[in-house]
C-alpha positions as CSV (number, residue, x, y, z in Angstrom):
1,M,7.8,-1.8,-20.3
2,L,4.8,0.3,-21.1
3,P,2.0,-1.2,-23.1
4,V,1.9,-0.2,-26.8
5,P,-0.8,2.5,-27.0
6,S,-3.6,1.9,-29.4
7,D,-5.8,5.0,-28.6
8,P,-4.2,8.5,-28.5
9,G,-4.8,10.2,-25.3
10,D,-5.8,7.0,-23.4
11,I,-3.8,7.4,-20.1
12,S,-4.7,3.8,-19.1
13,K,-2.6,2.7,-22.0
14,G,0.4,5.0,-21.2
15,R,-0.6,7.8,-23.5
16,L,-0.6,11.5,-22.4
17,P,-4.0,13.2,-22.5
18,L,-4.6,15.3,-25.6
19,D,-5.8,18.5,-23.8
20,L,-2.4,20.1,-23.9
21,S,-0.1,20.4,-26.9
22,P,3.6,21.2,-26.5
23,L,4.8,24.0,-28.8
24,H,8.5,24.3,-27.7
25,Y,10.9,22.7,-25.2
26,V,14.1,24.1,-23.7
27,L,15.9,21.2,-22.0
28,E,19.1,21.2,-20.1
29,I,20.6,18.0,-18.7
30,T,23.8,17.8,-16.7
31,P,25.1,14.2,-16.3
32,D,27.6,13.5,-13.5
33,I,29.8,11.0,-15.4
34,Y,33.0,11.8,-13.4
35,S,32.2,9.6,-10.3
36,D,34.2,6.4,-10.2
37,D,31.4,3.9,-10.6
38,P,27.9,3.7,-12.0
39,P,25.1,4.4,-11.5
40,F,25.6,8.0,-12.6
41,S,23.3,10.7,-11.6
42,F,22.0,13.7,-13.6
43,S,20.2,16.9,-13.0
44,G,18.4,19.4,-15.3
45,S,15.7,21.8,-16.0
46,V,13.0,22.1,-18.6
47,S,10.9,24.9,-19.9
48,I,7.8,23.7,-21.9
49,R,5.7,26.1,-23.8
50,F,2.3,24.6,-24.5
51,E,-1.2,25.4,-25.9
52,A,-4.3,24.3,-24.0
53,L,-6.6,22.5,-26.4
54,A,-9.2,22.1,-23.6
55,T,-9.8,23.7,-20.2
56,T,-8.2,21.5,-17.5
57,S,-6.7,21.5,-14.0
58,E,-4.0,18.9,-14.6
59,I,-0.8,18.6,-16.6
60,Y,0.5,15.1,-17.3
61,L,4.2,14.6,-18.1
62,N,6.3,11.5,-18.8
63,A,8.7,11.3,-16.0
64,F,10.3,7.8,-15.8
65,G,12.8,7.8,-13.0
66,L,12.8,11.5,-12.3
67,D,12.7,13.3,-9.0
68,I,10.9,16.7,-9.4
69,P,10.8,19.0,-6.4
70,Q,7.4,20.7,-6.0
71,G,9.0,23.9,-4.9
72,D,10.7,24.3,-8.3
73,I,7.5,24.1,-10.4
74,Q,6.4,27.4,-12.0
75,I,3.5,27.8,-14.4
76,Q,2.6,31.1,-16.1
77,T,0.5,32.3,-18.9
78,A,2.7,33.1,-21.9
79,P,3.0,36.8,-22.6
80,D,1.8,36.3,-26.2
81,S,-1.1,34.0,-25.4
82,P,-3.9,34.5,-27.9
83,V,-6.4,34.1,-25.0
84,E,-6.2,36.3,-21.9
85,A,-5.9,34.1,-18.9
86,D,-4.7,34.3,-15.3
87,D,-1.6,32.4,-14.3
88,P,-2.6,28.9,-13.0
89,V,-2.2,28.4,-9.3
90,F,-0.1,25.3,-8.4
91,V,-2.0,23.0,-6.0
92,D,-0.1,19.8,-5.8
93,S,1.8,17.1,-7.7
94,T,1.6,13.3,-7.8
95,V,3.4,10.5,-9.4
96,D,1.7,7.6,-11.2
97,E,4.4,4.9,-10.7
98,E,2.6,2.4,-13.0
99,M,2.4,4.7,-16.0
100,H,5.4,6.8,-15.2
101,F,3.4,10.0,-15.2
102,F,4.2,13.1,-13.2
103,I,0.9,14.9,-12.7
104,I,0.7,18.6,-11.8
105,S,-2.6,19.9,-10.4
106,V,-3.6,23.5,-10.6
107,D,-6.6,25.4,-9.4
108,E,-10.0,24.3,-10.9
109,D,-10.1,25.3,-14.6
110,G,-6.8,27.0,-14.1
111,I,-5.6,26.2,-17.6
112,Q,-8.0,27.8,-20.1
113,E,-8.7,26.4,-23.6
114,G,-6.9,28.4,-26.3
115,A,-4.3,30.0,-24.0
116,Y,-0.5,29.5,-24.2
117,Y,1.4,28.6,-21.0
118,I,5.0,28.1,-19.9
119,L,5.9,25.4,-17.4
120,N,9.4,25.6,-15.8
121,M,10.8,23.0,-13.5
122,T,13.9,21.2,-12.4
123,F,14.6,17.5,-12.0
124,S,17.2,14.9,-11.1
125,G,17.6,11.2,-11.5
126,T,19.9,8.3,-11.9
127,M,20.9,6.8,-15.3
128,S,19.5,3.4,-15.8
129,E,19.6,0.6,-18.4
130,S,15.9,0.0,-17.8
131,G,14.7,3.4,-19.2
132,G,15.0,7.1,-19.1
133,L,18.5,8.6,-19.5
134,R,20.8,5.6,-20.2
135,P,24.5,5.2,-19.6
136,G,26.8,4.1,-22.4
137,T,30.6,3.6,-22.9
138,Y,33.3,4.5,-25.4
139,D,36.8,3.1,-25.6
140,Y,39.9,5.2,-25.6
141,V,43.6,4.4,-25.4
142,N,43.9,3.8,-21.7
143,G,40.7,1.7,-21.2
144,T,37.0,2.2,-21.1
145,K,35.4,5.5,-19.9
146,Q,31.7,5.6,-18.9
147,V,29.6,8.2,-20.7
148,N,26.0,8.9,-21.6
149,N,24.7,8.1,-25.1
């Protein structure tokens, strides 16, 4: 369990930095609930539109239990960005296992204050009772069927 954050933006307390502000998410999750026994897997994709409130070279995301392939990470300046900026150049990604962060590194000062960006990526994982996407059940006439809730 993550500690209860007391200071917004304090990553040492499990909070995301405040230098990026999400504006819109498009999230697709496809659970595989048709296998015989749990744990069930899932896959998906996300497009996150965000505003840079400060110039940075890192994007922090909450990613408990997710596998995110580096080759599927795309970052671009939004076409309607109020600030003209080049597309950030992806450098690397790392995982902070303790805080459950996925950290995307781009070129130095690659994300410019005031600009809008779009991050696209895919992910996969396994449903877990301990966090993230959790499995559930519902009853029907012939027994119990596993589903996600």
